[in-house]
N, C-alpha and C positions, 0 to 999 in steps of 0.2 A: 333173610332171617332178621327179626327185629330184636334189638337188645334192650333190656330193662335199664333205664338210666341209673347209673351209679351202682349197678349190681354186676356180679361176676357171671352169673348164668344167663344165657339168652332165653327169651320168651319163645316158646314153640308157636310158630305161626298158625293162625286159625284161618277160616275161610275168608276173613276180612283182611288177611295179610297184605294183599295187593292194594286195598284201599288205604291201609295204614302206611304203606310206602308212599302213596300219593300225598297223604296228609303230611308225612314227614318231609317230603320234598318241598311242599309249599311253606311249611313252618320254617325250614332252613332258608328258603328264599325270602321270607318275611324278615328273619333275623339279619340277613345280609343287607337288605334294602331299606330297613327301617331307619338307618342312619343317614340316608341321603335321598330317598325318593318316596314321596307320599303316594304317587300313582302306583308304582311297582309294589310297594309294601301293602297297600290296600288290596291290590289285585291278588297278591299271595295270601293275605289274611282271609279274604272272603272265599277264595278257592279252597283253602284248607277247611274252612267252616262248611262249605257246600259238600265236600267229600265226607266230612264227619257226619253231617246230617243224613247223607245217603247211606252211610254204613249203619247208622242207628235205625233208620226206618226200614232198611232191607235186611237187618240182621236177626230179626225174630226176637223172642223173649230174652235171649242172652245179651242183647245189645240195648240196654236201657240207659236213660239219662240218670245222672246222680243228682238227687235233689239236695240243695243247700239253701238254708235260710237267706244267704246273701242274695240269691236270685230274687226273692220276694222284695227285699229292700231296694234292690236295683230297679225293679219294676215300679215301685212306688215313686222313686225319683224320676223315672222316665215319664210316668203318668203326670207328675207335677209339671214337667217340662212341656208336655203336650197341652196341658191346660193353659200354660203360659202363652202358647201360641194364640189361643182364643182371647186371652186377657189383653194382649197387645193388638188384636185385630188382624193378625196374620192368617189365622186358621190353618187348616191342614196343608194349604198351598205353600205355607212357609216351613214345612217340615224339615227342609234342609238346614234351617237355623239351629236345629238341635242334633245335627249329625254326629257331633262328637260324643254323645252318649252311646254311639255305636261301639265305642271302645270297650264296653262291657262284653261285646262278642269276643274280644281278645281273651278276656278272663274265661269265658265259656270254653273256648278252644283249648286253652292251657289246662284248665281244671278237669275237663272231660277226657282229654286224650294226650295233650302235649307233654305233660309230666311223665307219661309212660314211655314216650318215644325219644325224648331229647335228653341227652346227658347234660346235666347242669353246668359242669365245669367246662365242657366243650362249647356249650352255648355262650358262656361269658367270654371264653377265649376268642370265639368268633366275633363277638361284638367288639371286644378290645382291638382285635386285628383290623377290622374294617375301619374303625375310627382312627387307628394309627396310620393306615393308608391314606385316609382323608387329610390328616395333619401333614403327612410327608408330601402328598401331592400339592397341598397349599404352599408349603415352604419351597419346593422345587419350582412350581409354576411361577412364584414370585421372583425367586432367585435368577431364573433364566429368562425372565421377561415374557412369559407365555400367557399372561392374563388377558391379552387382546384376542386370543383364540377362543372361539365360542365355547368349546368344551371345558375351558378353564376359568370362564368368567365368574363362576360362582365363588371362586377363591380370590377375586381381585382385591378384596378389602383386608386380606390377611395382615398386611403391615400395621394396620391400626386396630383391627378387631377380627379375630378368627370366628367365623360363623358357619363354615361348612356350607351345606345346602339348606340350612334352617332359615326360617323367616327372619328371626332376629337373634343376636348373639346370646341374650339371656336365656332364650328357649334352649339353645344348644348347651348352655352351661348347666341347666337343670337336668337335661337328658344325661349329660356326663356324670353329674352327681349321683343319680340313681344307679348308673352302671358301675361307678366306682364303689359305692356303698356295698353292693352285692359282691363285687370282685374282691374287695378287701376283706369282707366277712369270710369268704372262702379261704383266702390266703392265711388269715389269722386263726380261723376256727376249724379248718379241715386241711391243714398243711400236709398230713400224711396220706391224703386221698389222691394226690397226684401220682402219675405213673412213674415219674422219676424226678430227682432234684433238678435236673436240667429243664424239664417242662415247667416246674414250679418257678424256676428262675426266669424263664422266658415270659411266663404269665405276669410275674411281678414287674419285669422290664416294660411290658406293654402298659401296665397300670401307671408306671412312672411317666412314660411318654405321653399318655393321655392326660396326666396331671398338668403337663405343659399346655395342652390344648385347652383345658379348663382355665388356666391362668390367662391365656390369650383371648378369652371371651370378654375380658374386662368387665365381668359381671359380679358386683359386690355381694349380692344376695347368695348366689351359688358358692362363692368363695367362703363366706361365713358358715353356710350350711355344711360344706365339706369339712372344714376344720372341726366343727362340733361333732360331725359324724365319725371322724378319725379318732377323736378322744373317746367317744362313746364305745367304739369297737375295741379300743385298747383296754378300756376298763372292763368291758363285758368278757373279754377273753383273758383277763388277768395279766396283761403285759404291763405291770406297774412301773418297771424301770424304763421301758420305752415310752410310757405315758409321761414320766417326768422329763425324759430327754426331749420329747415332742413339745412339751410346754416351754422348755428353754429355747429350742430352735424357733418356735413360733414367736416368742417374745423378741428374739434377736431379729427375725425376719421383719416383724412389725416395726422395730426400731429403725432398721435400714430403710424401709419404705417411707416411714413418717419423717425421717431426717430430711433436712432441706435438700432441694433438687441437686443432682450430681451433673456436672458438666459432661456433655457428649454421651449420655446414657438415656436414650429415649424411652426404653421400656420402663426403667425404674422411675423416671420422671412422670410417665403416664400413670403408673400405679400410685405414685405419690399424689397426683392431682385427683384421682378417683377417691382414694381413701380419705384425704384431707377434706374433700368436699362433703363426704358423708359425716365425718366427725364435726364438721362445721354446721351441720343441720340441713344441708341441701337434700331435698327429697324429690326433685324433678316435678314439683308442683302437686305431689300426691295428696297433700293435706287439703287442697282445694277439691280434687276429685273425690276424696272420701267424704267431704262435707256435702257435696252434691248427692252422693250415693246415700248417705244417711238421711238426707231430706226426702229422697224418693221412698225410702223404707217407712219413714214416719207418716207420709201421706198415704201409703198403700201397704199397711202392715200385714194384711191377710193374703191378698192376691199378688202383691208386687205390681210392677209396671208391665210385666209380660216379657216373653222372649223378644229380643230386639228393642225393648222399650228403653233400655239405658241409652243407647245411641240416639234413639228418636227423641227422648225428652231431656237429654243432658244439657243442651244449650239453654233451655228454659230454667232448669234448676240451678245451673252454675251462676246465672245472673242474680239469683237470690242470695248468694254468698257475699255479704256486704264487704267483708274484709279482703276478699280475693283481688289480686292485682288485675288491672284491666286487660293485660295481655293474656292472662289465664282465662278470663271470661270469654275470650274470642276463640279459644281452642275447643274443639269438639272431639270427644273420645268415644270409641265404640265399646269400651269396657272400663271398669272402675279400678283397675290395677290392684284388686284385692279379691281373692277367691270367694271369701265368705260374704262380703258386701254384694258382689255380683250375683251370687246364687240367690241370696235373700231378695235383692231388688227385682230380679227377673221372675223368680218362681214363687215368691211369697213364703209364708210360714211353712206350708206343707213341703215345699221343695227344700227349704233350708233344714227343717227337722229331719226329713228322710236322708238328706246328705250327711248330716252329723251322725245319725244312727248308723249309716252305712260305714262311715270311717271308723267309728268306735267299735262296731262289730268286727270289721276286718282286722283292726289292730289288736284290740284287747280280747275280743271273743274268739279269734281264730289264730292269728299269727303268734301272738305272745303265748297263747295257750299251747300251740304246737311246739314252740321253742322249749317250754317248760316240760312238755311231755316226753321229749327225746332225751333220754339219760346217757346215751352213748356219747362219750367225748370224741370230738373230731369228726362227727358225722356230717356228711355233706348236706343232708336234708336240714339239719339244725342250723348250720352256717348259712345256708341259702335263705331259710326262713328269717334268721336274724338280720341278714342284709336287706331282705325285702321289707321287713318291718321298719328298718332304719330309713330306707329309700322312701317308703310311704310317708313316714313322719317328716322327712326332709321336705317333701313336696308340700305337705300341709303347712310347715313353717314358712317355706318360701312363698306360699300362697298369701301370706300376710301383706306382701307388697306386689304380688303379681296374680293375674287371673290365669293360673297355670294348669291345673289338673285336667281341664277339659280342652286344653290346646292339643290339637291332633297329634303333634310330634311327641308329646309327653304322655298323653292319656293311654294310647294303645299299648305302648311297651310297659307302662306302669301296671296296667291291669293284666297284661300277659305274665309279668313277673309274679304278680299276686296269685294268679291261677296256678302257675308252676309250683309256687311255695305251698299252696293249700291242698294240692292234689294228694289223695290218700290211696295207697295200694292195699287191696285185700290179700291176706295170706293165702 
């Protein structure tokens, strides 16, 4: 029997009940593996979608797809990406270069079926638990000297940067920010929805533990985004006293980090080095990368340089940046460390415009509208939508310094969250 997420009464199984069980199994597999395995999570995601398509096409008139304008905007963006393949000369043979827009399928799965099958609180508890296990494994593997064993080698860099099984630490940091935004939104906005105070306490404990994982990524952008997100959630849920206390604690923490290095305290000294370099204007050479990207856009304002064109043309453009240091001119980058410059440079005006329209529609046209339409205080649906809106906005803000939204590790779960938040049940 399939239960309606966040409802007391179970849904009476239909003829597609067995298919729903298959879909549910693969969604749970996706949620478990999305934190550490691209291969397994993709397998689970596409298997769930295949089962969903089967149920839709074999279910008769009762099993119809739900049209949403978001699909149309997504298709426009995908079309702009396909056009970009021909602009750069890759053609359809290079279709793999735009594989990350396949993340829209995660939205399709969650929007069409996932929101009906998956309990939102249990979903976030599962994600928190898996990431806590990753953190604990990293700590223990390092403490007991097990990092030479092949099964633990993904955690070998934990003493200096915790990255789990992600490509780079900052990617994992942004993944954690999204997860924490939604989890905190539920804790603050739907505290009475938990089955018991003990389960709420355990959920909060997992959030706190994974806050340590976020700290250990040594990623300044996600740190800043997370602090702003916490303040936004406290204000949204009217926790004014806690908001004031958080401001004081944040100020004290910043003072401790900025204070001159402390003897025999490696973590604090590492944080000090990171923060002080940022305050000193260090940008990892991003100003040079941005200048090359802007030059590409100026030369190709309509069509862009095409998919893969940034990496292909970067060395030519960076040489034109007269003020760039010689060592920076010798470096070749595959992306521009900026979500918006990258999209415009590769897909031109059509791709950039459709992307901005998609983001505005999802945030203002759907998520914020849904939050305002739910009048019931403490509703899980409202809290989850608020957390998703904040997670979505956080990714857009972090995109000012990273090409993040269409990174595979971030894009799939972000759009899955969005589909879960926007799914609507008919009475």
